LUMPAVEX-300962 format. One record per residue (C-alpha): residue number from 1; residue in three letters; x, y, z. Coordinates in steps of 0.25 Angstrom, whole numbers, m for minus. Layout:
# residues N
zalum:marza:x:y:z
NUM:ALA:X:Y:Z
...
# end
This chain:
# residues 155
zalum:marza:x:y:z
1:MET:0:1:m1
2:SER:7:12:m3
3:THR:8:21:7
4:PHE:6:36:m1
5:THR:m4:45:m3
6:ALA:m9:48:m17
7:GLN:m3:62:m17
8:GLU:9:53:m17
9:GLN:7:44:m25
10:PHE:2:54:m36
11:MET:15:61:m36
12:GLN:23:50:m35
13:GLU:18:47:m51
14:ALA:23:61:m52
15:LEU:38:60:m45
16:LEU:38:46:m53
17:LEU:37:60:m67
18:ALA:47:68:m60
19:LYS:58:55:m58
20:GLU:54:54:m74
21:ALA:57:68:m77
22:TYR:69:69:m68
23:LEU:75:56:m78
24:ALA:73:64:m89
25:GLY:81:77:m83
26:GLU:69:87:m80
27:THR:66:91:m66
28:PRO:58:79:m60
29:VAL:44:86:m60
30:GLY:31:75:m62
31:ALA:19:79:m60
32:VAL:4:69:m62
33:VAL:m9:75:m61
34:VAL:m19:65:m54
35:ARG:m34:66:m57
36:GLY:m43:57:m49
37:GLY:m34:50:m41
38:GLU:m26:46:m55
39:VAL:m15:53:m63
40:ILE:m19:59:m76
41:ALA:m7:63:m79
42:ARG:6:64:m75
43:ALA:20:72:m81
44:GLU:35:76:m76
45:ASN:45:89:m81
46:ARG:49:89:m95
47:ARG:52:102:m98
48:GLU:67:98:m103
49:ARG:63:87:m112
50:GLU:51:95:m116
51:LYS:58:107:m117
52:ASP:47:113:m110
53:PRO:48:123:m97
54:THR:31:119:m95
55:ALA:34:105:m95
56:HIS:33:103:m80
57:ALA:28:90:m75
58:GLU:15:98:m68
59:ILE:11:104:m83
60:LEU:11:93:m92
61:ALA:4:83:m80
62:ILE:m5:94:m81
63:ARG:m9:97:m95
64:GLU:m8:80:m98
65:ALA:m19:80:m87
66:ALA:m27:90:m93
67:GLN:m25:85:m108
68:ILE:m30:71:m101
69:LEU:m42:77:m94
70:GLN:m46:87:m105
71:ARG:m47:99:m96
72:ARG:m37:110:m90
73:ARG:m45:110:m76
74:LEU:m39:99:m69
75:MET:m45:104:m54
76:ASP:m49:87:m52
77:CYS:m31:85:m56
78:THR:m20:86:m46
79:LEU:m6:88:m51
80:TYR:5:80:m42
81:VAL:16:86:m46
82:THR:33:82:m41
83:LEU:36:97:m37
84:GLU:30:110:m33
85:PRO:23:118:m46
86:CYS:30:126:m53
87:PRO:24:143:m55
88:MET:20:138:m71
89:CYS:14:121:m65
90:ALA:8:128:m54
91:GLY:m1:137:m62
92:ALA:m5:127:m70
93:LEU:m9:119:m59
94:VAL:m18:131:m56
95:MET:m21:131:m70
96:ALA:m23:117:m73
97:ALA:m33:119:m61
98:LEU:m27:106:m53
99:GLY:m35:102:m42
100:CYS:m21:100:m32
101:CYS:m8:98:m34
102:TYR:2:89:m26
103:PHE:18:91:m27
104:GLY:31:84:m21
105:ALA:43:96:m21
106:ARG:40:111:m19
107:ASP:47:118:m26
108:LYS:53:130:m17
109:ARG:60:135:m31
110:GLN:46:136:m41
111:GLY:35:132:m32
112:CYS:20:137:m36
113:VAL:11:130:m28
114:GLU:19:131:m14
115:SER:32:135:m12
116:ILE:35:149:m22
117:TYR:20:150:m24
118:ALA:6:144:m23
119:LEU:3:147:m37
120:THR:m8:136:m35
121:ARG:m15:144:m25
122:GLU:m16:156:m28
123:PRO:m27:164:m26
124:SER:m27:172:m41
125:PHE:m29:159:m49
126:CYS:m44:153:m48
127:HIS:m37:139:m46
128:ARG:m30:136:m32
129:LEU:m25:120:m32
130:PRO:m19:114:m18
131:CYS:m5:111:m19
132:ILE:0:101:m12
133:GLY:15:99:m10
134:GLY:23:88:m2
135:VAL:22:76:m9
136:LEU:32:68:m11
137:ALA:44:79:m8
138:GLN:53:73:m6
139:GLU:53:61:m17
140:VAL:52:74:m25
141:GLU:63:85:m20
142:THR:73:71:m18
143:LEU:69:69:m35
144:MET:72:83:m38
145:LYS:85:86:m29
146:GLY:89:75:m36
147:PHE:87:80:m50
148:PHE:93:93:m46
149:GLN:104:86:m37
150:GLU:107:80:m52
151:ARG:106:91:m60
152:ARG:116:101:m55
153:MET:127:90:m55
154:SER:126:86:m68
155:LYS:125:103:m72
# end
């Protein structure tokens, strides 16, 4: 019997995607979109491979979910992402009208759902959503540290 919570199980899936990104030379971020207890979309960072500054895991997973559901509002969906979303991705969460977001590690340099700014709770926007951090944070932080140490050593 698994001792993982539902949030941890979905974050495990996002973490596997982050590891795939790592192996491909990308910043190790993975994301899954869940609806009704089922993963409907998944993605990992592909900025370097696609030469696209917007190819963040969150953006790609949200796009896939919207295409699958054939709608732009994802209020009945939850995003699980390994790293706290940046300003662009936090804005995408709001614009997609996601129901909720869980993230692993906080991003003190660029995180915009909690660390630097709480864009997803900004009262000026029509849609706000809860974002809960710290899900499997230690595993995510270890992966991120390993990636950036490896990059520094190869320069």
